[in-house]
N, CA, C and O atoms as CSV, one atom per row, in Angstrom:
chain,resi,resn,atom,element,x,y,z
A,1,UNK,N,N,91.132,20.703,52.336
A,1,UNK,CA,C,90.274,21.235,51.298
A,1,UNK,C,C,90.216,22.764,51.361
A,1,UNK,O,O,90.063,23.430,50.337
A,2,UNK,N,N,90.341,23.313,52.581
A,2,UNK,CA,C,90.294,24.767,52.729
A,2,UNK,C,C,91.491,25.444,52.075
A,2,UNK,O,O,91.363,26.517,51.485
A,3,UNK,N,N,92.655,24.808,52.185
A,3,UNK,CA,C,93.852,25.399,51.584
A,3,UNK,C,C,93.747,25.438,50.072
A,3,UNK,O,O,94.201,26.393,49.440
A,4,UNK,N,N,93.156,24.415,49.491
A,4,UNK,CA,C,92.961,24.412,48.037
A,4,UNK,C,C,92.007,25.526,47.642
A,4,UNK,O,O,92.219,26.194,46.630
A,5,UNK,N,N,90.985,25.727,48.411
A,5,UNK,CA,C,90.022,26.783,48.127
A,5,UNK,C,C,90.660,28.162,48.255
A,5,UNK,O,O,90.290,29.087,47.532
A,6,UNK,N,N,91.619,28.303,49.173
A,6,UNK,CA,C,92.267,29.595,49.358
A,6,UNK,C,C,93.256,29.909,48.242
A,6,UNK,O,O,93.475,31.079,47.925
A,7,UNK,N,N,93.855,28.889,47.645
A,7,UNK,CA,C,94.920,29.114,46.672
A,7,UNK,C,C,94.515,28.756,45.247
A,7,UNK,O,O,95.378,28.406,44.442
A,8,UNK,N,N,93.246,28.831,44.914
A,8,UNK,CA,C,92.794,28.495,43.573
A,8,UNK,C,C,93.330,29.484,42.543
A,8,UNK,O,O,93.570,29.109,41.395
A,9,UNK,N,N,93.518,30.737,42.938
A,9,UNK,CA,C,93.998,31.742,41.981
A,9,UNK,C,C,95.442,31.462,41.576
A,9,UNK,O,O,95.818,31.716,40.432
A,10,UNK,N,N,96.252,30.943,42.491
A,10,UNK,CA,C,97.636,30.602,42.157
A,10,UNK,C,C,97.659,29.445,41.161
A,10,UNK,O,O,98.451,29.452,40.219
A,11,UNK,N,N,96.800,28.461,41.365
A,11,UNK,CA,C,96.731,27.324,40.448
A,11,UNK,C,C,96.308,27.776,39.056
A,11,UNK,O,O,96.865,27.319,38.058
A,12,UNK,N,N,95.341,28.656,38.986
A,12,UNK,CA,C,94.907,29.184,37.685
A,12,UNK,C,C,96.036,29.963,37.025
A,12,UNK,O,O,96.232,29.863,35.814
A,13,UNK,N,N,96.771,30.732,37.802
A,13,UNK,CA,C,97.892,31.496,37.263
A,13,UNK,C,C,98.963,30.563,36.691
A,13,UNK,O,O,99.464,30.799,35.592
A,14,UNK,N,N,99.317,29.505,37.431
A,14,UNK,CA,C,100.342,28.561,36.966
A,14,UNK,C,C,99.893,27.877,35.681
A,14,UNK,O,O,100.681,27.744,34.746
A,15,UNK,N,N,98.645,27.444,35.624
A,15,UNK,CA,C,98.120,26.808,34.416
A,15,UNK,C,C,98.135,27.795,33.253
A,15,UNK,O,O,98.486,27.422,32.134
A,16,UNK,N,N,97.762,29.039,33.499
A,16,UNK,CA,C,97.762,30.055,32.444
A,16,UNK,C,C,99.184,30.324,31.936
A,16,UNK,O,O,99.384,30.500,30.734
A,17,UNK,N,N,100.158,30.356,32.826
A,17,UNK,CA,C,101.544,30.591,32.413
A,17,UNK,C,C,102.045,29.453,31.545
A,17,UNK,O,O,102.638,29.689,30.492
A,18,UNK,N,N,101.811,28.209,31.981
A,18,UNK,CA,C,102.244,27.064,31.171
A,18,UNK,C,C,101.510,27.040,29.832
A,18,UNK,O,O,102.108,26.717,28.806
A,19,UNK,N,N,100.250,27.371,29.831
A,19,UNK,CA,C,99.490,27.423,28.582
A,19,UNK,C,C,100.025,28.494,27.641
A,19,UNK,O,O,100.156,28.260,26.440
A,20,UNK,N,N,100.334,29.662,28.182
A,20,UNK,CA,C,100.877,30.737,27.361
A,20,UNK,C,C,102.239,30.357,26.779
A,20,UNK,O,O,102.521,30.634,25.613
A,21,UNK,N,N,103.079,29.722,27.596
A,21,UNK,CA,C,104.396,29.287,27.105
A,21,UNK,C,C,104.244,28.255,25.997
A,21,UNK,O,O,104.924,28.344,24.975
A,22,UNK,N,N,103.359,27.272,26.184
A,22,UNK,CA,C,103.134,26.257,25.154
A,22,UNK,C,C,102.587,26.893,23.882
A,22,UNK,O,O,102.977,26.512,22.778
A,23,UNK,N,N,101.683,27.861,24.031
A,23,UNK,CA,C,101.126,28.560,22.865
A,23,UNK,C,C,102.210,29.295,22.092
A,23,UNK,O,O,102.247,29.225,20.863
A,24,UNK,N,N,103.099,30.006,22.799
A,24,UNK,CA,C,104.152,30.771,22.118
A,24,UNK,C,C,105.159,29.861,21.433
A,24,UNK,O,O,105.594,30.153,20.319
A,25,UNK,N,N,105.540,28.754,22.083
A,25,UNK,CA,C,106.483,27.818,21.464
A,25,UNK,C,C,105.843,27.171,20.241
A,25,UNK,O,O,106.489,27.037,19.202
A,26,UNK,N,N,104.589,26.772,20.354
A,26,UNK,CA,C,103.893,26.167,19.213
A,26,UNK,C,C,103.739,27.139,18.062
A,26,UNK,O,O,103.937,26.766,16.906
A,27,UNK,N,N,103.393,28.369,18.357
A,27,UNK,CA,C,103.236,29.383,17.317
A,27,UNK,C,C,104.569,29.696,16.643
A,27,UNK,O,O,104.616,29.896,15.430
A,28,UNK,N,N,105.635,29.738,17.408
A,28,UNK,CA,C,106.955,29.993,16.831
A,28,UNK,C,C,107.385,28.855,15.920
A,28,UNK,O,O,108.002,29.094,14.882
A,29,UNK,N,N,107.067,27.616,16.297
A,29,UNK,CA,C,107.456,26.488,15.444
A,29,UNK,C,C,106.628,26.454,14.163
A,29,UNK,O,O,107.109,26.001,13.125
A,30,UNK,N,N,105.385,26.930,14.232
A,30,UNK,CA,C,104.558,26.961,13.025
A,30,UNK,C,C,104.922,28.114,12.092
A,30,UNK,O,O,104.965,27.938,10.874
A,31,UNK,N,N,105.183,29.281,12.653
A,31,UNK,CA,C,105.419,30.470,11.845
A,31,UNK,C,C,106.896,30.775,11.602
A,31,UNK,O,O,107.224,31.635,10.784
A,32,UNK,N,N,107.774,30.087,12.296
A,32,UNK,CA,C,109.198,30.373,12.192
A,32,UNK,C,C,109.771,30.002,10.839
A,32,UNK,O,O,109.203,29.189,10.109
A,33,UNK,N,N,110.926,30.621,10.506
A,33,UNK,CA,C,111.592,30.342,9.245
A,33,UNK,C,C,112.166,28.937,9.212
A,33,UNK,O,O,112.586,28.387,10.230
A,34,UNK,N,N,112.171,28.370,8.005
A,34,UNK,CA,C,112.669,27.026,7.845
A,34,UNK,C,C,113.856,26.969,6.892
A,34,UNK,O,O,114.240,25.884,6.453
A,35,UNK,N,N,114.429,28.088,6.573
A,35,UNK,CA,C,115.545,28.110,5.626
A,35,UNK,C,C,116.803,27.571,6.309
A,35,UNK,O,O,117.142,27.981,7.419
A,36,UNK,N,N,117.483,26.656,5.637
A,36,UNK,CA,C,118.715,26.084,6.149
A,36,UNK,C,C,119.800,26.302,5.112
A,36,UNK,O,O,119.521,26.349,3.914
A,37,UNK,N,N,120.990,26.429,5.553
A,37,UNK,CA,C,122.105,26.599,4.630
A,37,UNK,C,C,123.364,26.934,5.396
A,37,UNK,O,O,123.346,27.106,6.615
A,38,UNK,N,N,124.460,27.024,4.657
A,38,UNK,CA,C,125.750,27.286,5.302
A,38,UNK,C,C,125.757,28.649,5.985
A,38,UNK,O,O,126.237,28.766,7.112
A,39,UNK,N,N,125.241,29.666,5.334
A,39,UNK,CA,C,125.253,31.006,5.913
A,39,UNK,C,C,124.316,31.117,7.110
A,39,UNK,O,O,124.580,31.899,8.024
A,40,UNK,N,N,123.228,30.352,7.124
A,40,UNK,CA,C,122.303,30.393,8.258
A,40,UNK,C,C,122.912,29.778,9.511
A,40,UNK,O,O,122.554,30.155,10.628
A,41,UNK,N,N,123.828,28.835,9.331
A,41,UNK,CA,C,124.393,28.133,10.476
A,41,UNK,C,C,125.681,28.747,11.004
A,41,UNK,O,O,126.230,28.254,11.988
A,42,UNK,N,N,126.174,29.803,10.379
A,42,UNK,CA,C,127.413,30.423,10.865
A,42,UNK,C,C,127.079,31.473,11.915
A,42,UNK,O,O,126.109,32.215,11.763
A,43,UNK,N,N,127.873,31.542,12.977
A,43,UNK,CA,C,127.643,32.586,13.986
A,43,UNK,C,C,128.029,33.952,13.423
A,43,UNK,O,O,128.958,34.066,12.624
A,44,UNK,N,N,127.321,34.960,13.839
A,44,UNK,CA,C,127.532,36.308,13.301
A,44,UNK,C,C,127.411,37.295,14.454
A,44,UNK,O,O,126.404,37.314,15.162
A,45,UNK,N,N,128.434,38.107,14.638
A,45,UNK,CA,C,128.368,39.071,15.713
A,45,UNK,C,C,129.020,40.366,15.270
A,45,UNK,O,O,130.191,40.371,14.891
A,46,UNK,N,N,128.309,41.417,15.310
A,46,UNK,CA,C,128.803,42.759,15.013
A,46,UNK,C,C,129.399,42.873,13.619
A,46,UNK,O,O,130.302,43.682,13.401
A,47,UNK,N,N,128.921,42.091,12.686
A,47,UNK,CA,C,129.398,42.189,11.320
A,47,UNK,C,C,130.765,41.579,11.093
A,47,UNK,O,O,131.354,41.770,10.030
A,48,UNK,N,N,131.282,40.850,12.066
A,48,UNK,CA,C,132.619,40.273,11.952
A,48,UNK,C,C,132.478,38.766,11.802
A,48,UNK,O,O,131.825,38.103,12.608
A,49,UNK,N,N,133.100,38.239,10.758
A,49,UNK,CA,C,133.091,36.796,10.555
A,49,UNK,C,C,134.078,36.180,11.546
A,49,UNK,O,O,135.229,36.612,11.610
A,50,UNK,N,N,133.651,35.181,12.319
A,50,UNK,CA,C,134.546,34.606,13.334
A,50,UNK,C,C,135.727,33.870,12.707
A,50,UNK,O,O,135.609,33.245,11.653
A,51,UNK,N,N,136.860,33.962,13.383
A,51,UNK,CA,C,138.078,33.280,12.949
A,51,UNK,C,C,138.579,32.442,14.116
A,51,UNK,O,O,138.649,32.934,15.242
A,52,UNK,N,N,138.918,31.222,13.871
A,52,UNK,CA,C,139.458,30.372,14.924
A,52,UNK,C,C,138.371,29.631,15.675
A,52,UNK,O,O,137.201,29.644,15.290
A,53,UNK,N,N,138.776,28.995,16.741
A,53,UNK,CA,C,137.873,28.179,17.535
A,53,UNK,C,C,137.131,29.035,18.567
A,53,UNK,O,O,137.649,30.042,19.051
A,54,UNK,N,N,135.932,28.617,18.883
A,54,UNK,CA,C,135.169,29.307,19.923
A,54,UNK,C,C,135.597,28.866,21.316
A,54,UNK,O,O,135.222,29.489,22.309
A,55,UNK,N,N,136.375,27.804,21.392
A,55,UNK,CA,C,136.823,27.281,22.681
A,55,UNK,C,C,138.169,27.892,23.030
A,55,UNK,O,O,139.217,27.288,22.799
A,56,UNK,N,N,138.131,29.077,23.579
A,56,UNK,CA,C,139.346,29.776,23.978
A,56,UNK,C,C,139.452,29.748,25.495
A,56,UNK,O,O,138.451,29.694,26.210
A,57,UNK,N,N,140.675,29.787,25.958
A,57,UNK,CA,C,140.886,29.865,27.402
A,57,UNK,C,C,140.985,31.331,27.798
A,57,UNK,O,O,141.716,32.113,27.190
A,58,UNK,N,N,140.235,31.680,28.827
A,58,UNK,CA,C,140.273,33.026,29.340
A,58,UNK,C,C,140.999,33.020,30.675
A,58,UNK,O,O,141.040,32.014,31.383
A,59,UNK,N,N,141.554,34.143,30.987
A,59,UNK,CA,C,142.236,34.289,32.261
A,59,UNK,C,C,141.231,34.166,33.407
A,59,UNK,O,O,140.060,34.518,33.267
A,60,UNK,N,N,141.701,33.674,34.509
A,60,UNK,CA,C,140.852,33.538,35.694
A,60,UNK,C,C,140.410,34.921,36.182
A,60,UNK,O,O,139.398,35.041,36.874
A,61,UNK,N,N,141.148,35.937,35.832
A,61,UNK,CA,C,140.805,37.302,36.265
A,61,UNK,C,C,139.395,37.696,35.808
A,61,UNK,O,O,138.688,38.400,36.529
A,62,UNK,N,N,138.981,37.244,34.609
A,62,UNK,CA,C,137.647,37.592,34.134
A,62,UNK,C,C,136.580,37.013,35.055
A,62,UNK,O,O,135.607,37.690,35.386
A,63,UNK,N,N,136.760,35.770,35.465
A,63,UNK,CA,C,135.793,35.138,36.358
A,63,UNK,C,C,135.860,35.761,37.744
A,63,UNK,O,O,134.838,35.922,38.411
A,64,UNK,N,N,137.058,36.107,38.168
A,64,UNK,CA,C,137.219,36.730,39.484
A,64,UNK,C,C,136.497,38.073,39.523
A,64,UNK,O,O,135.804,38.383,40.492
A,65,UNK,N,N,136.659,38.863,38.473
A,65,UNK,CA,C,135.984,40.161,38.430
A,65,UNK,C,C,134.469,39.961,38.389
A,65,UNK,O,O,133.732,40.716,39.022
A,66,UNK,N,N,134.003,38.964,37.661
A,66,UNK,CA,C,132.561,38.700,37.605
A,66,UNK,C,C,132.025,38.308,38.976
A,66,UNK,O,O,130.965,38.783,39.384
A,67,UNK,N,N,132.743,37.448,39.691
A,67,UNK,CA,C,132.289,37.052,41.024
A,67,UNK,C,C,132.322,38.232,41.991
A,67,UNK,O,O,131.403,38.406,42.792
A,68,UNK,N,N,133.377,39.041,41.919
A,68,UNK,CA,C,133.447,40.204,42.801
A,68,UNK,C,C,132.333,41.192,42.488
A,68,UNK,O,O,131.771,41.806,43.395
A,69,UNK,N,N,132.013,41.346,41.205
A,69,UNK,CA,C,130.917,42.230,40.833
A,69,UNK,C,C,129.609,41.745,41.438
A,69,UNK,O,O,128.841,42.539,41.982
A,70,UNK,N,N,129.355,40.448,41.345
A,70,UNK,CA,C,128.109,39.905,41.900
A,70,UNK,C,C,128.067,40.117,43.410
A,70,UNK,O,O,127.043,40.522,43.962
A,71,UNK,N,N,129.186,39.839,44.071
A,71,UNK,CA,C,129.224,39.975,45.533
A,71,UNK,C,C,128.980,41.428,45.940
A,71,UNK,O,O,128.157,41.704,46.813
A,72,UNK,N,N,129.696,42.347,45.306
A,72,UNK,CA,C,129.568,43.748,45.714
A,72,UNK,C,C,128.352,44.428,45.096
A,72,UNK,O,O,127.979,45.522,45.518
A,73,UNK,N,N,127.732,43.800,44.107
A,73,UNK,CA,C,126.515,44.357,43.551
A,73,UNK,C,C,125.321,44.018,44.436
A,73,UNK,O,O,124.371,44.796,44.524
A,74,UNK,N,N,125.365,42.876,45.082
A,74,UNK,CA,C,124.276,42.481,45.973
A,74,UNK,C,C,124.192,43.429,47.160
A,74,UNK,O,O,123.122,43.612,47.740
A,75,UNK,N,N,125.316,44.029,47.519
A,75,UNK,CA,C,125.282,44.998,48.625
A,75,UNK,C,C,124.362,46.153,48.297
A,75,UNK,O,O,123.722,46.706,49.192
A,76,UNK,N,N,124.285,46.525,47.041
A,76,UNK,CA,C,123.402,47.626,46.654
A,76,UNK,C,C,121.947,47.282,46.946
A,76,UNK,O,O,121.168,48.153,47.331
A,77,UNK,N,N,121.578,46.024,46.766
A,77,UNK,CA,C,120.201,45.616,47.079
A,77,UNK,C,C,119.908,45.766,48.567
A,77,UNK,O,O,118.861,46.281,48.957
A,78,UNK,N,N,120.841,45.311,49.386
A,78,UNK,CA,C,120.638,45.428,50.831
A,78,UNK,C,C,120.594,46.894,51.268
A,78,UNK,O,O,119.761,47.281,52.087
A,79,UNK,N,N,121.490,47.697,50.717
A,79,UNK,CA,C,121.506,49.111,51.102
A,79,UNK,C,C,120.280,49.852,50.578
A,79,UNK,O,O,119.796,50.782,51.224
A,80,UNK,N,N,119.776,49.451,49.417
A,80,UNK,CA,C,118.553,50.071,48.912
A,80,UNK,C,C,117.376,49.744,49.829
A,80,UNK,O,O,116.573,50.617,50.161
A,81,UNK,N,N,117.284,48.482,50.232
A,81,UNK,CA,C,116.208,48.104,51.156
A,81,UNK,C,C,116.333,48.863,52.474
A,81,UNK,O,O,115.331,49.273,53.058
A,82,UNK,N,N,117.559,49.045,52.934
A,82,UNK,CA,C,117.769,49.817,54.162
A,82,UNK,C,C,117.350,51.269,53.950
A,82,UNK,O,O,116.711,51.867,54.817
A,83,UNK,N,N,117.714,51.842,52.788
A,83,UNK,CA,C,117.389,53.254,52.528
A,83,UNK,C,C,115.886,53.478,52.458
A,83,UNK,O,O,115.398,54.542,52.840
A,84,UNK,N,N,115.155,52.491,51.976
A,84,UNK,CA,C,113.701,52.628,51.891
A,84,UNK,C,C,113.077,52.636,53.285
A,84,UNK,O,O,112.089,53.329,53.523
A,85,UNK,N,N,113.653,51.868,54.199
A,85,UNK,CA,C,113.074,51.746,55.542
A,85,UNK,C,C,113.905,52.440,56.610
A,85,UNK,O,O,113.836,52.072,57.783
A,86,UNK,N,N,114.686,53.437,56.221
A,86,UNK,CA,C,115.597,54.069,57.178
A,86,UNK,C,C,114.848,54.741,58.330
A,86,UNK,O,O,115.330,54.719,59.463
A,87,UNK,N,N,113.703,55.326,58.075
A,87,UNK,CA,C,112.956,55.982,59.158
A,87,UNK,C,C,112.389,54.971,60.150
A,87,UNK,O,O,112.373,55.219,61.356
A,88,UNK,N,N,111.923,53.830,59.639
A,88,UNK,CA,C,111.350,52.816,60.524
A,88,UNK,C,C,112.428,52.081,61.318
A,88,UNK,O,O,112.193,51.674,62.455
A,89,UNK,N,N,113.612,51.910,60.720
A,89,UNK,CA,C,114.654,51.129,61.398
A,89,UNK,C,C,115.390,51.941,62.463
A,89,UNK,O,O,115.969,51.366,63.384
A,90,UNK,N,N,115.374,53.251,62.348
A,90,UNK,CA,C,115.967,54.115,63.367
A,90,UNK,C,C,117.476,53.950,63.490
A,90,UNK,O,O,118.163,53.583,62.537
A,91,UNK,N,N,117.967,54.232,64.690
A,91,UNK,CA,C,119.418,54.182,64.923
A,91,UNK,C,C,119.948,52.757,64.876
A,91,UNK,O,O,121.094,52.526,64.490
A,92,UNK,N,N,119.119,51.810,65.266
A,92,UNK,CA,C,119.551,50.412,65.205
A,92,UNK,C,C,119.848,50.009,63.766
A,92,UNK,O,O,120.869,49.376,63.496
A,93,UNK,N,N,118.980,50.366,62.861
A,93,UNK,CA,C,119.192,50.075,61.446
A,93,UNK,C,C,120.393,50.814,60.895
A,93,UNK,O,O,121.123,50.284,60.057
A,94,UNK,N,N,120.607,52.054,61.371
A,94,UNK,CA,C,121.767,52.816,60.910
A,94,UNK,C,C,123.066,52.148,61.350
A,94,UNK,O,O,124.007,52.040,60.564
A,95,UNK,N,N,123.119,51.704,62.591
A,95,UNK,CA,C,124.320,51.035,63.096
A,95,UNK,C,C,124.554,49.728,62.343
A,95,UNK,O,O,125.692,49.410,61.997
A,96,UNK,N,N,123.492,48.972,62.088
A,96,UNK,CA,C,123.638,47.729,61.337
A,96,UNK,C,C,124.133,47.989,59.918
A,96,UNK,O,O,124.992,47.260,59.421
A,97,UNK,N,N,123.607,49.012,59.264
A,97,UNK,CA,C,124.056,49.358,57.909
A,97,UNK,C,C,125.511,49.818,57.938
A,97,UNK,O,O,126.279,49.501,57.030
A,98,UNK,N,N,125.887,50.555,58.961
A,98,UNK,CA,C,127.272,51.005,59.089
A,98,UNK,C,C,128.217,49.813,59.259
A,98,UNK,O,O,129.275,49.765,58.632
A,99,UNK,N,N,127.840,48.860,60.097
A,99,UNK,CA,C,128.662,47.654,60.284
A,99,UNK,C,C,128.759,46.879,58.974
A,99,UNK,O,O,129.827,46.374,58.628
A,100,UNK,N,N,127.653,46.785,58.250
A,100,UNK,CA,C,127.636,46.100,56.958
A,100,UNK,C,C,128.602,46.760,55.980
A,100,UNK,O,O,129.358,46.072,55.295
A,101,UNK,N,N,128.581,48.080,55.913
A,101,UNK,CA,C,129.477,48.801,55.002
A,101,UNK,C,C,130.927,48.651,55.434
A,101,UNK,O,O,131.811,48.513,54.589
A,102,UNK,N,N,131.181,48.675,56.721
A,102,UNK,CA,C,132.560,48.501,57.214
A,102,UNK,C,C,133.091,47.115,56.854
A,102,UNK,O,O,134.241,46.984,56.434
A,103,UNK,N,N,132.269,46.090,57.014
A,103,UNK,CA,C,132.696,44.731,56.644
A,103,UNK,C,C,132.981,44.655,55.144
A,103,UNK,O,O,133.968,44.047,54.731
A,104,UNK,N,N,132.123,45.267,54.332
A,104,UNK,CA,C,132.359,45.268,52.890
A,104,UNK,C,C,133.630,46.035,52.532
A,104,UNK,O,O,134.390,45.608,51.663
A,105,UNK,N,N,133.859,47.156,53.194
A,105,UNK,CA,C,135.093,47.909,52.936
A,105,UNK,C,C,136.329,47.124,53.357
A,105,UNK,O,O,137.357,47.175,52.682
A,106,UNK,N,N,136.235,46.406,54.456
A,106,UNK,CA,C,137.363,45.569,54.872
A,106,UNK,C,C,137.634,44.487,53.838
A,106,UNK,O,O,138.790,44.199,53.528
A,107,UNK,N,N,136.583,43.892,53.306
A,107,UNK,CA,C,136.759,42.891,52.255
A,107,UNK,C,C,137.350,43.486,50.999
A,107,UNK,O,O,138.192,42.862,50.354
A,108,UNK,N,N,136.922,44.683,50.640
A,108,UNK,CA,C,137.460,45.355,49.456
A,108,UNK,C,C,138.930,45.715,49.640
A,108,UNK,O,O,139.727,45.573,48.713
A,109,UNK,N,N,139.283,46.173,50.817
A,109,UNK,CA,C,140.693,46.493,51.093
A,109,UNK,C,C,141.530,45.228,51.052
A,109,UNK,O,O,142.634,45.234,50.509
A,110,UNK,N,N,141.017,44.142,51.619
A,110,UNK,CA,C,141.743,42.871,51.581
A,110,UNK,C,C,141.949,42.403,50.140
A,110,UNK,O,O,143.049,41.989,49.773
A,111,UNK,N,N,140.904,42.468,49.328
A,111,UNK,CA,C,141.019,42.047,47.935
A,111,UNK,C,C,142.005,42.915,47.173
A,111,UNK,O,O,142.733,42.427,46.309
A,112,UNK,N,N,142.027,44.185,47.489
A,112,UNK,CA,C,142.978,45.081,46.836
A,112,UNK,C,C,144.412,44.747,47.239
A,112,UNK,O,O,145.318,44.784,46.406
A,113,UNK,N,N,144.616,44.425,48.505
A,113,UNK,CA,C,145.977,44.116,48.981
A,113,UNK,C,C,146.517,42.807,48.438
A,113,UNK,O,O,147.715,42.700,48.175
A,114,UNK,N,N,145.657,41.802,48.264
A,114,UNK,CA,C,146.137,40.521,47.742
A,114,UNK,C,C,146.237,40.532,46.228
A,114,UNK,O,O,146.705,39.559,45.638
A,115,UNK,N,N,145.806,41.620,45.580
A,115,UNK,CA,C,145.962,41.750,44.138
A,115,UNK,C,C,144.822,41.187,43.322
A,115,UNK,O,O,144.976,40.988,42.117
A,116,UNK,N,N,143.682,40.922,43.938
A,116,UNK,CA,C,142.557,40.364,43.199
A,116,UNK,C,C,141.943,41.370,42.238
A,116,UNK,O,O,141.266,40.979,41.287
A,117,UNK,N,N,142.165,42.645,42.466
A,117,UNK,CA,C,141.589,43.671,41.608
A,117,UNK,C,C,142.563,44.189,40.557
A,117,UNK,O,O,142.198,45.036,39.742
A,118,UNK,N,N,143.787,43.696,40.566
A,118,UNK,CA,C,144.785,44.137,39.592
A,118,UNK,C,C,144.647,43.328,38.311
A,118,UNK,O,O,144.680,42.098,38.332
A,119,UNK,N,N,144.494,44.030,37.199
A,119,UNK,CA,C,144.407,43.336,35.920
A,119,UNK,C,C,145.779,42.837,35.484
A,119,UNK,O,O,145.902,41.727,34.967
A,120,UNK,N,N,146.780,43.631,35.685
A,120,UNK,CA,C,148.147,43.243,35.326
A,120,UNK,C,C,149.038,43.601,36.503
A,120,UNK,O,O,149.634,44.679,36.522
A,121,UNK,N,N,149.138,42.719,37.477
A,121,UNK,CA,C,149.918,43.043,38.672
A,121,UNK,C,C,151.398,43.201,38.342
A,121,UNK,O,O,152.041,42.250,37.898
A,122,UNK,N,N,151.935,44.391,38.554
A,122,UNK,CA,C,153.322,44.693,38.232
A,122,UNK,C,C,154.259,43.970,39.186
A,122,UNK,O,O,155.296,43.458,38.765
A,123,UNK,N,N,153.905,43.921,40.465
A,123,UNK,CA,C,154.763,43.267,41.452
A,123,UNK,C,C,154.980,41.796,41.108
A,123,UNK,O,O,156.108,41.307,41.149
A,124,UNK,N,N,153.918,41.103,40.774
A,124,UNK,CA,C,154.020,39.683,40.469
A,124,UNK,C,C,154.796,39.450,39.177
A,124,UNK,O,O,155.566,38.494,39.078
A,125,UNK,N,N,154.597,40.311,38.197
A,125,UNK,CA,C,155.334,40.156,36.939
A,125,UNK,C,C,156.827,40.335,37.165
A,125,UNK,O,O,157.638,39.623,36.572
A,126,UNK,N,N,157.198,41.299,38.036
A,126,UNK,CA,C,158.615,41.486,38.347
A,126,UNK,C,C,159.172,40.293,39.110
A,126,UNK,O,O,160.306,39.877,38.875
A,127,UNK,N,N,158.368,39.734,40.035
A,127,UNK,CA,C,158.816,38.579,40.803
A,127,UNK,C,C,159.042,37.375,39.896
A,127,UNK,O,O,159.989,36.615,40.099
A,128,UNK,N,N,158.184,37.197,38.902
A,128,UNK,CA,C,158.318,36.073,37.979
A,128,UNK,C,C,159.569,36.244,37.128
A,128,UNK,O,O,160.281,35.270,36.884
A,129,UNK,N,N,159.856,37.475,36.666
A,129,UNK,CA,C,161.047,37.717,35.855
A,129,UNK,C,C,162.329,37.489,36.640
A,129,UNK,O,O,163.292,36.934,36.112
A,130,UNK,N,N,162.344,37.912,37.892
A,130,UNK,CA,C,163.565,37.772,38.693
A,130,UNK,C,C,163.793,36.329,39.112
A,130,UNK,O,O,164.940,35.918,39.294
A,131,UNK,N,N,162.722,35.546,39.270
A,131,UNK,CA,C,162.903,34.166,39.723
A,131,UNK,C,C,163.305,33.235,38.576
A,131,UNK,O,O,163.846,32.158,38.827
A,132,UNK,N,N,163.057,33.621,37.339
A,132,UNK,CA,C,163.415,32.726,36.219
A,132,UNK,C,C,164.724,33.060,35.586
A,132,UNK,O,O,165.140,32.391,34.640
């Protein structure tokens, strides 16, 4: 019973959030537009009418770059947290951050060497032409 008494504000917050979400969805359904038609159902982007199917195959390179961006972008969060507490962490924190950066640089060098960062790898294209 004591834990419930300690966390009553969290329960009120959760109920308020769900209530606010239900209110906004209900209000949008009441006040939202109801016009239907061919032009309303067509996708529109940048003033260009779409041509062809939306189900296109993309190169794996796009997904690879997205994953690499996420991986190397998260490092910025860790380094920012380190930079905020650099005085408190002292030399131990500096050495740990240095090791972290070295590991990331090693990974970046490895990815560069295996060609994961090349959009149009010239070496591989030449190898494919010579083998066929």
